[in-house]
NUFI-578488 format. One line per field, with one value per residue (C-alpha): residue number from 1; y, x, z. Coordinates in nm, 2 decimals, padded with zeros to 4 digits. Example, Ala and Ser with C-alpha at 12.3 -4.5 7.8 and 13.67 -1.06 7.14 Angstrom:
num <- (1|2) .
y <- (-00.45|-00.11) .
x <- (01.23|01.37) .
z <- (00.78|00.71) .
// end
This chain:
num <- (1|2|3|4|5|6|7|8|9|10|11|12|13|14|15|16|17|18|19|20|21|22|23|24|25|26|27|28|29|30|31|32|33|34|35|36|37|38|39|40|41|42|43|44|45|46|47|48|49|50|51|52|53|54|55|56|57|58|59|60|61|62|63|64|65|66|67|68|69|70|71|72|73|74|75|76|77|78|79|80|81|82|83|84|85|86|87|88|89|90|91|92|93|94|95|96|97|98|99|100|101|102|103|104|105|106|107|108|109|110|111|112|113|114|115|116|117|118|119|120|121|122|123|124|125|126|127|128|129|130|131|132|133|134|135|136|137|138|139|140|141|142|143|144|145|146|147|148|149|150|151|152|153|154|155|156|157|158|159|160|161|162|163|164|165|166|167|168|169|170|171|172|173|174|175|176|177|178|179|180|181|182|183|184|185|186|187|188|189|190|191|192|193|194|195|196|197|198|199|200|201|202|203|204|205|206|207|208|209|210|211|212|213|214|215|216|217|218|219|220|221|222|223|224|225|226|227|228|229|230|231|232|233|234|235|236|237|238|239|240|241|242|243|244|245|246|247|248|249|250|251|252|253|254|255|256|257|258|259|260|261|262|263|264|265|266|267|268|269|270|271|272|273|274|275|276|277|278|279|280|281|282|283|284|285|286|287|288|289|290|291|292|293|294|295|296|297|298|299|300|301|302|303|304|305|306|307|308|309|310|311|312|313|314|315|316|317|318|319|320|321|322|323|324|325|326|327|328|329|330|331|332|333|334|335|336|337|338|339|340|341|342|343|344|345|346|347|348|349|350|351|352|353|354|355|356|357|358|359|360|361|362|363|364|365|366|367|368|369|370|371|372|373|374|375|376|377|378|379|380|381|382|383|384|385|386|387|388|389|390|391|392|393|394|395|396|397|398|399|400|401|402|403|404|405|406|407|408|409|410|411|412|413|414|415|416|417|418|419|420|421|422|423|424|425|426|427|428|429|430|431|432|433|434|435|436|437|438|439|440|441|442|443|444|445|446|447|448|449|450|451|452|453|454|455|456|457|458|459|460) .
y <- (-01.45|-01.69|-01.95|-01.73|-01.65|-02.04|-02.11|-01.80|-01.94|-02.32|-02.14|-01.86|-01.97|-02.26|-02.59|-02.73|-02.65|-02.75|-02.74|-02.54|-02.56|-02.33|-02.35|-02.20|-02.31|-02.21|-02.25|-02.45|-02.27|-02.53|-02.32|-02.30|-02.71|-02.74|-02.50|-02.53|-02.92|-02.90|-02.65|-02.83|-03.16|-02.95|-02.85|-03.16|-03.31|-03.00|-03.06|-02.73|-02.51|-02.19|-02.21|-02.47|-02.27|-01.95|-01.85|-01.96|-01.71|-01.41|-01.55|-01.55|-01.25|-01.07|-01.18|-01.02|-01.09|-01.26|-01.44|-01.14|-01.13|-01.15|-01.10|-01.35|-01.21|-01.29|-01.46|-01.12|-00.96|-01.29|-01.25|-00.82|-00.93|-01.15|-00.94|-00.67|-00.85|-01.01|-00.70|-00.54|-00.35|-00.69|-00.58|-00.24|-00.26|-00.65|-00.67|-00.42|-00.62|-00.92|-00.78|-00.57|-00.91|-01.13|-00.90|-00.88|-01.27|-01.26|-01.13|-01.43|-01.64|-01.48|-01.55|-01.92|-01.93|-01.73|-02.05|-02.32|-02.11|-02.04|-02.42|-02.43|-02.10|-02.30|-02.62|-02.45|-02.17|-02.49|-02.75|-02.40|-02.36|-02.75|-02.71|-02.33|-02.29|-02.07|-01.75|-01.67|-01.33|-01.18|-01.36|-01.59|-01.83|-01.86|-02.13|-02.17|-02.39|-02.45|-02.61|-02.86|-02.95|-03.03|-03.20|-03.42|-03.51|-03.55|-03.73|-03.94|-03.75|-03.54|-03.31|-02.95|-02.90|-03.07|-02.99|-02.88|-02.68|-02.48|-02.43|-02.33|-02.07|-01.91|-01.93|-01.73|-01.46|-01.46|-01.37|-01.12|-00.88|-00.90|-00.77|-00.52|-00.38|-00.39|-00.18|00.08|00.13|00.13|00.35|00.65|00.63|00.68|00.98|01.10|01.10|01.24|01.48|01.52|01.40|01.28|00.93|00.98|01.22|00.96|00.68|00.81|00.85|00.56|00.33|00.60|00.55|00.15|00.17|00.29|00.05|-00.29|-00.20|-00.20|-00.52|-00.54|-00.27|-00.43|-00.56|-00.25|00.00|-00.30|-00.30|00.05|00.06|-00.21|-00.19|00.18|00.13|-00.16|00.01|00.32|00.13|-00.04|00.27|00.42|00.12|00.13|00.50|00.45|00.14|00.34|00.62|00.38|00.16|00.18|00.02|-00.29|-00.50|-00.47|-00.47|-00.80|-00.94|-00.84|-01.03|-01.36|-01.35|-01.27|-01.61|-01.83|-01.71|-01.87|-01.57|-01.58|-01.91|-01.91|-01.61|-01.78|-01.50|-01.77|-01.89|-01.56|-01.46|-01.79|-01.80|-01.44|-01.48|-01.77|-01.62|-01.33|-01.48|-01.76|-01.47|-01.21|-01.43|-01.63|-01.97|-02.23|-02.01|-02.04|-01.67|-01.64|-01.96|-01.76|-01.52|-01.79|-01.97|-01.68|-01.67|-01.77|-01.91|-02.19|-02.46|-02.44|-02.47|-02.12|-02.01|-02.18|-02.03|-01.69|-01.71|-01.87|-01.58|-01.36|-01.48|-01.36|-01.00|-01.04|-01.17|-01.12|-00.78|-00.60|-00.73|-00.72|-00.33|-00.25|-00.42|-00.28|00.07|00.01|-00.17|00.11|00.40|00.45|00.17|00.41|00.68|00.37|00.24|00.17|00.23|-00.01|-00.05|00.25|00.47|00.27|00.27|00.65|00.75|00.54|00.70|01.06|00.98|00.92|01.16|01.41|01.48|01.40|01.00|01.02|01.12|00.86|00.61|00.71|00.77|00.38|00.24|00.37|00.22|-00.11|-00.12|-00.03|-00.24|-00.54|-00.44|-00.46|-00.73|-00.95|-00.88|-01.02|-01.33|-01.33|-01.38|-01.75|-01.82|-01.65|-01.79|-02.15|-02.06|-01.91|-02.00|-01.76|-01.43|-01.08|-01.03|-01.24|-01.10|-00.71|-00.80|-00.98|-00.63|-00.41|-00.60|-00.56|-00.20|-00.13|-00.33|-00.11|00.19|00.01|-00.05|00.33|00.48|00.19|-00.12|-00.40|-00.65|-00.94|-00.86|-00.89|-01.24|-01.38|-01.24|-01.46|-01.70|-01.74|-01.73|-02.01|-02.22|-02.18|-02.29|-02.61|-02.68|-02.61|-02.83|-03.15|-03.10|-02.97|-03.25|-03.55|-03.35|-03.23|-03.50|-03.40|-03.05|-03.19|-03.40|-03.08|-02.89|-03.17|-03.16|-02.77|-02.80|-03.10|-02.86|-02.57|-02.79|-02.85) .
x <- (-00.20|-00.09|-00.31|-00.64|-00.56|-00.57|-00.87|-01.08|-01.00|-01.10|-01.43|-01.45|-01.20|-01.26|-01.24|-01.26|-01.32|-01.56|-01.48|-01.74|-01.75|-01.56|-01.24|-01.34|-01.45|-01.64|-01.50|-01.68|-01.62|-01.69|-02.00|-02.17|-02.09|-02.30|-02.56|-02.69|-02.69|-02.87|-03.11|-03.22|-03.26|-03.52|-03.65|-03.75|-03.79|-04.03|-04.27|-04.10|-04.22|-04.10|-04.38|-04.64|-04.67|-04.63|-04.98|-04.98|-04.68|-04.84|-05.15|-04.99|-04.82|-05.12|-05.31|-05.36|-05.06|-05.07|-04.83|-04.62|-04.63|-04.41|-04.12|-04.25|-04.23|-04.49|-04.41|-04.39|-04.19|-03.94|-03.95|-03.88|-03.57|-03.43|-03.53|-03.31|-03.03|-03.06|-03.15|-02.81|-02.50|-02.48|-02.81|-02.67|-02.29|-02.30|-02.54|-02.35|-02.03|-02.17|-02.34|-02.02|-01.80|-02.02|-02.25|-02.63|-02.68|-02.56|-02.93|-03.10|-02.86|-02.96|-03.33|-03.29|-03.04|-03.33|-03.59|-03.41|-03.31|-03.61|-03.68|-03.33|-03.48|-03.77|-03.63|-03.37|-03.61|-03.87|-03.60|-03.54|-03.90|-03.93|-03.60|-03.69|-03.66|-03.80|-03.59|-03.58|-03.36|-03.56|-03.90|-04.10|-03.83|-03.47|-03.34|-03.15|-02.90|-02.71|-02.99|-03.13|-02.74|-02.74|-03.06|-02.94|-02.58|-02.73|-03.02|-03.12|-02.84|-02.79|-02.53|-02.46|-02.28|-02.22|-01.93|-02.06|-02.31|-02.04|-01.81|-02.13|-02.23|-01.85|-01.85|-02.16|-02.02|-01.67|-01.91|-02.13|-01.81|-01.64|-02.00|-01.98|-01.66|-01.76|-02.07|-01.94|-01.68|-01.92|-02.13|-01.84|-01.73|-02.06|-02.12|-01.77|-01.86|-02.19|-02.19|-01.85|-01.90|-01.59|-01.55|-01.54|-01.86|-02.06|-01.90|-01.96|-02.33|-02.39|-02.23|-02.42|-02.75|-02.68|-02.59|-02.89|-03.06|-02.90|-02.80|-03.16|-03.36|-03.63|-03.60|-03.47|-03.76|-03.95|-03.69|-03.68|-04.07|-04.07|-03.76|-03.75|-04.09|-04.03|-03.68|-03.72|-04.06|-03.89|-03.62|-03.88|-04.08|-03.75|-03.70|-04.06|-04.02|-03.68|-03.83|-04.11|-03.95|-03.73|-04.02|-03.91|-03.57|-03.75|-03.72|-03.37|-03.27|-03.45|-03.33|-02.98|-03.03|-03.16|-02.91|-02.63|-02.76|-02.77|-02.65|-02.34|-02.15|-02.11|-02.04|-01.75|-01.62|-01.59|-01.86|-02.16|-01.89|-01.90|-02.26|-02.35|-02.11|-02.12|-02.50|-02.49|-02.28|-02.43|-02.79|-02.67|-02.46|-02.76|-03.02|-02.82|-03.00|-02.82|-02.59|-02.77|-02.85|-03.21|-03.30|-03.21|-03.47|-03.75|-03.70|-03.83|-04.18|-04.48|-04.67|-04.92|-04.74|-04.36|-04.43|-04.54|-04.22|-04.05|-04.25|-04.24|-03.85|-03.88|-04.05|-03.81|-03.58|-03.80|-03.82|-03.44|-03.30|-03.59|-03.75|-03.44|-03.13|-03.38|-03.44|-03.07|-03.02|-03.30|-03.13|-02.80|-02.89|-03.19|-02.88|-02.63|-02.37|-02.11|-02.14|-02.06|-01.74|-01.43|-01.67|-01.71|-01.91|-02.07|-01.91|-02.09|-02.43|-02.43|-02.34|-02.64|-02.86|-02.70|-02.82|-03.19|-03.21|-02.92|-02.75|-03.05|-03.01|-02.67|-02.79|-03.07|-02.80|-02.63|-02.90|-02.99|-02.72|-02.65|-03.05|-02.95|-02.64|-02.81|-03.04|-02.84|-02.61|-02.89|-03.06|-02.74|-02.70|-03.07|-02.90|-02.65|-02.87|-02.93|-02.59|-02.42|-02.69|-02.59|-02.23|-02.22|-02.57|-02.86|-02.64|-02.69|-02.30|-02.21|-02.51|-02.35|-02.01|-02.05|-02.24|-02.01|-01.76|-01.97|-02.02|-01.66|-01.59|-01.86|-01.66|-01.30|-01.41|-01.62|-01.24|-01.03|-01.05|-00.91|-00.93|-00.76|-01.10|-01.30|-01.19|-01.24|-01.59|-01.61|-01.45|-01.71|-02.00|-01.78|-01.79|-02.16|-02.29|-02.05|-02.22|-02.52|-02.53|-02.42|-02.74|-03.00|-02.95|-03.00|-03.31|-03.48|-03.71|-03.86|-03.93|-04.06|-04.35|-04.44|-04.49|-04.70|-04.92|-04.98|-05.08|-05.29|-05.42|-05.53|-05.70|-05.96) .
z <- (01.78|01.50|01.71|01.71|01.34|01.28|01.49|01.30|00.94|01.09|01.15|00.82|00.58|00.32|00.46|00.11|-00.26|-00.53|-00.85|-01.11|-01.48|-01.66|-01.43|-01.16|-00.79|-00.47|-00.14|00.12|00.50|00.81|00.90|00.57|00.58|00.93|00.85|00.50|00.55|00.89|00.74|00.44|00.68|00.87|00.61|00.48|00.84|00.87|00.53|00.41|00.74|00.59|00.29|00.47|00.79|00.69|00.66|01.05|01.15|00.99|01.24|01.55|01.47|01.41|01.72|02.06|02.30|02.60|02.88|02.88|03.30|03.59|03.42|03.14|02.80|02.52|02.20|02.04|02.26|02.28|01.89|01.97|02.12|01.92|01.57|01.79|01.76|01.41|01.27|01.32|01.11|00.97|00.78|00.61|00.60|00.56|00.26|00.10|00.14|00.00|-00.35|-00.33|-00.35|-00.49|-00.73|-00.73|-00.76|-00.40|-00.30|-00.44|-00.22|00.06|00.01|-00.07|00.31|00.46|00.33|00.51|00.81|00.91|00.96|01.15|01.37|01.42|01.56|01.80|01.95|02.01|02.20|02.40|02.48|02.55|02.83|02.97|03.37|03.59|03.63|04.02|03.94|03.67|03.71|03.40|03.25|03.10|02.86|02.54|02.42|02.70|02.86|02.62|02.56|02.93|02.91|02.59|02.75|03.15|03.09|03.42|03.56|03.86|03.75|03.78|03.45|03.10|02.93|02.59|02.77|02.94|02.65|02.46|02.70|02.70|02.36|02.38|02.65|02.43|02.12|02.25|02.44|02.09|01.87|02.12|02.01|01.67|01.75|01.92|01.63|01.37|01.54|01.61|01.25|01.10|01.35|01.25|00.89|00.95|01.20|01.25|01.64|01.75|01.83|02.22|02.29|02.00|02.23|02.60|02.49|02.38|02.67|02.90|02.74|02.74|03.12|03.20|03.03|03.10|03.45|03.55|03.62|03.35|03.12|02.84|02.71|02.77|02.55|02.29|02.28|02.16|01.96|01.73|01.54|01.51|01.36|01.15|00.98|00.91|00.75|00.56|00.47|00.31|00.13|00.00|-00.10|-00.28|-00.49|-00.60|-00.68|-00.91|-01.03|-01.37|-01.27|-01.11|-01.39|-01.48|-01.09|-01.05|-01.41|-01.30|-00.98|-01.11|-01.41|-01.18|-00.95|-01.19|-01.56|-01.79|-01.78|-01.41|-01.36|-01.63|-01.50|-01.17|-01.04|-01.00|-00.66|-00.52|-00.58|-00.38|-00.15|-00.01|-00.06|00.16|00.42|00.44|00.48|00.76|00.97|00.95|01.05|01.30|01.23|01.39|01.59|01.89|02.00|01.90|02.11|02.45|02.37|02.28|02.60|02.78|02.63|02.82|02.51|02.54|02.32|02.25|01.82|01.86|02.02|01.73|01.50|01.59|01.58|01.24|01.11|01.28|00.99|00.75|00.87|00.92|00.55|00.35|00.43|00.57|00.40|00.09|00.14|00.19|-00.15|-00.34|-00.18|-00.34|-00.67|-00.76|-00.72|-01.03|-01.01|-01.17|-00.84|-00.62|-00.81|-00.58|-00.26|-00.01|00.35|00.50|00.29|-00.01|00.14|00.25|-00.12|-00.23|-00.02|-00.11|-00.48|-00.32|-00.04|-00.04|00.23|00.48|00.34|00.48|00.79|00.84|00.78|01.06|01.26|01.15|01.18|01.58|01.63|01.48|01.65|02.00|01.99|01.90|02.20|02.49|02.23|02.31|02.68|02.74|02.58|02.81|03.15|03.09|02.99|03.26|03.55|03.41|03.42|03.79|03.91|04.04|04.19|04.08|04.12|03.80|03.64|03.69|03.68|03.28|03.20|03.30|03.13|02.83|02.87|02.90|02.59|02.39|02.56|02.42|02.07|02.03|02.06|01.83|01.59|01.81|01.56|01.75|02.02|01.70|01.58|01.92|01.88|01.57|01.70|01.96|01.74|01.51|01.88|01.95|01.61|01.66|02.00|01.92|01.62|01.82|02.01|01.77|01.50|01.74|01.91|01.63|01.62|01.90|01.80|01.48|01.70|01.87|01.57|01.42|01.75|01.73|01.34|01.41|01.72|01.43|01.25|01.56) .
// end
């Protein structure tokens, strides 16, 4: 247990601290030290892709989709799968925790992190497209970091495995089992608070519905195609209603966000560091850019150019952090702050929703959390396909065994909070990020060339 705790702290604890004016300091974790400089590097390499290519992202998202045949996904379907896993309970509870700990200024740093994270998301998704393989089991294509890591270290060699690729794939499977427990625990707690439903009942329903979907061959994408746009749109519309209802408060809210992000008072008090790091961490771990998760979906897309899949995934970061996370922040910041004092997590968000909508708001929050969490679970099992195939080959036995293990974890997590397993999940995503960065830093130039090719072709 002590070993697990030490490894957890290696990734998530402060690797070093930087002094700030006024005697304060800011702690930098290993993952932040990896992802932020890499995101800045890729943003420069792509000539500020998040801004320069944003109109193209909107264009490809709006165009008629083709390519989703024979088990392959269209670019939009791959975006929907990755959005299902990005838009989870972290967009609700995680944002609340970030703002509670770092103040309103954390929202601004979430936005900045999303901008540079878009460039990282583009790089890893484009590489996944470039090194994808045909999928003989499910049809279409498969790929992801395990496959481009293998290409990097086994170039010109007839090797079945690359050690780094194997470690990435194992880390992913470990992470997603841990996430399964967190998902069901959050859902059962929310439904017990909102509807007084015993955890065993809500957990059994969650597991049964998930099993019906994930144990069928290609049901996951069909369900997410319908579910994700509806749940994201509803949450967005609710937030827009709250914003318009409190439109007179918006200047004060935005003033608070920018003052607490940059204000001298926060810097002297040490609050600047809290705002910065909580915003950065929430942004990084909500949009998943650099962790290597979303490329597993990006590789499955059947698009005419690899850069197009990369741009879809860069747009996914915008949807997750700039849109959905901001919705949660606005719902929270537009509620009277005195009514939220002393509260945290889901209780704080439900109290804010109660202020805006009464008891209906509490119910809506619980249902939304269920939808977000359910879509995350079936989305991560889609990701797991390519990692299981890399480790164990093309057979239904290994695919089914992992799905059953994940369903068992989903069931256990709904009944009790095993923080040991949760820590293992967090360690898994930390390891995934490290192994993924080992590949995308030296290979990023290939994705940049594809972007230049694509954007040049758009001019013709």
